[in-house]
C-alpha positions in Angstrom: 0.0 0.0 0.0 1.4 3.4 -1.0 0.9 6.1 1.6 0.1 9.5 0.1 0.6 12.4 2.5 -0.4 15.9 1.9 0.7 19.1 3.8 -1.7 20.2 6.5 -1.9 22.4 9.5 -0.7 20.4 12.5 -1.9 21.9 15.8 0.4 22.0 18.8 3.4 20.3 17.2 5.2 23.2 15.6 8.4 22.7 17.5 8.6 19.0 16.7 7.9 19.7 13.1 10.6 22.3 12.9 13.1 20.0 14.6 12.4 17.2 12.1 12.8 19.6 9.2 16.0 20.9 10.7 17.3 17.3 11.0 16.3 16.5 7.5 17.8 19.6 5.9 21.0 20.1 7.9 23.8 17.9 9.0 26.4 15.8 7.3 26.4 14.3 3.9 26.3 10.8 5.5 23.1 8.8 5.4 21.2 9.7 8.6 18.3 7.9 10.3 15.8 9.9 12.2 13.6 7.9 14.6 10.3 9.3 15.7 9.4 7.0 18.6 6.9 6.7 21.4 3.9 4.7 22.5 1.1 4.0 20.1 -1.5 6.8 19.5 0.6 9.8 20.4 0.8 11.1 16.8 4.1 10.0 15.4 2.6 9.2 12.0 0.6 12.4 12.0 3.7 14.4 12.7 5.7 12.9 9.9 2.7 13.2 7.6 2.9 16.9 8.2 6.6 17.2 7.5 7.0 14.8 4.5 5.0 16.7 1.8 6.1 20.2 2.8 7.5 22.3 -0.1 10.7 22.9 1.8 11.3 19.1 2.2 10.4 18.3 -1.4 12.9 20.8 -2.7 15.8 19.1 -1.0 15.5 15.5 -2.2 15.6 13.7 -5.6 13.5 10.8 -4.3 10.8 10.7 -1.6 9.1 7.3 -1.1 7.0 6.5 1.9 5.7 3.2 3.1 3.8 1.9 6.0 5.2 -1.4 7.4 2.4 -3.9 7.4 1.9 -6.9 9.8 3.1 -9.5 9.4 6.4 -8.0 8.3 7.3 -9.0 4.8 10.7 -7.4 3.8 10.4 -8.5 0.1 7.1 -6.9 -0.3 8.3 -3.8 1.5 11.3 -3.5 -0.8 9.2 -4.1 -3.9 6.8 -1.3 -2.8 9.8 1.1 -2.4 11.2 0.1 -5.8 7.7 0.6 -7.4 7.5 4.1 -5.9 11.0 5.0 -7.0 11.0 3.6 -10.6 11.0 6.2 -13.3 7.7 5.7 -15.1 9.2 6.9 -18.4 11.8 4.1 -18.4 9.8 1.4 -16.6 7.9 -0.9 -19.0 4.8 -1.7 -17.0 3.6 -4.6 -19.2 6.9 -6.6 -18.9 8.0 -8.5 -15.9 11.7 -9.3 -15.4 11.0 -12.9 -16.3 9.4 -12.1 -19.6 11.6 -9.2 -20.7 14.9 -10.8 -19.9 15.8 -7.7 -17.9 17.0 -7.9 -14.3 14.6 -6.4 -11.8 16.0 -3.1 -10.4 17.2 -3.1 -6.9 16.6 -0.4 -4.3 20.3 0.3 -4.1 20.6 0.7 -7.9 17.7 3.1 -8.1 19.0 5.2 -5.2 22.6 5.2 -6.2 23.9 8.8 -6.4 20.5 10.2 -5.5 19.7 12.3 -2.4 16.7 10.6 -0.9 14.3 10.9 2.0 12.5 7.6 2.8 9.8 7.4 5.4 9.3 4.0 7.0 6.1 4.2 9.1 5.4 1.7 11.8 8.7 -0.2 12.1 7.9 -2.5 15.1 11.3 -3.8 16.1 15.0 -3.4 15.6 15.0 -6.8 13.9 12.7 -5.5 11.2 15.1 -2.5 10.7 18.1 -4.8 10.7 16.5 -6.9 7.9 16.2 -4.0 5.5 18.9 -1.6 6.5 21.5 -3.0 4.1 19.3 -2.2 1.1 19.7 1.6 1.6 23.0 2.9 0.0 25.0 4.9 2.5 26.6 7.2 0.0 27.6 10.8 0.9 24.6 12.5 -0.7 22.9 13.9 2.4 20.1 11.3 2.3 17.8 10.7 5.3 15.5 8.0 6.5 12.6 8.8 8.9 11.4 5.8 10.9 8.3 5.9 13.1 8.4 3.3 15.7 7.2 2.3 19.2 10.7 1.2 20.1 14.1 2.7 20.0 15.9 2.4 16.6 19.5 3.5 16.2 19.8 7.0 14.8 18.8 10.5 15.8 15.7 10.2 18.0 12.9 12.6 18.7 
C-alpha cells in the first residue's frame, strides 16, 4: 500500500515539526536515520505526515518514497513497494516482468545510487525489522535521510 501524505496544518506540534525539518535539511552528507518514537497513539505518523509533503522538504531531495510497514512484516514486499514508488515511469515498462523481458529487476540500491533521498518507513515495530532491511539503503555521501516511526528505539537521531 502506498501512503500519500499531503501538507496540512498540525496543531500544537510546531516545535517537533521544525526539529524534524532541521534534522532533514541540515547535518552531514552521511546517510542519517531519524527515529520518531513513542507509545502508540501519540501522533508519530501524523507528525511525519505533516513534514513529509512540505514544499521545503520536497525541494531538498531527488526521491521521496514513503511506506507503512504492514503486519506480518514482509521485507520482500516492502522493498518491492519502495522500488515501485522509485522507478521512473518513463523508463519502466509496465507490461513486462523481469521474467518475460529478460531484464533484471531493479534493486533499491541501484535506483537510489547517487541520489539524495528521503525515505519514510512508518510503523517499524522492532530493531530486527530494521536490521533486515537496513543494508538495502545505500549509505553514499549524498545527504540522504530515512525517517522511521516506531514504538521502540531504533539507532539514529531520536525525537
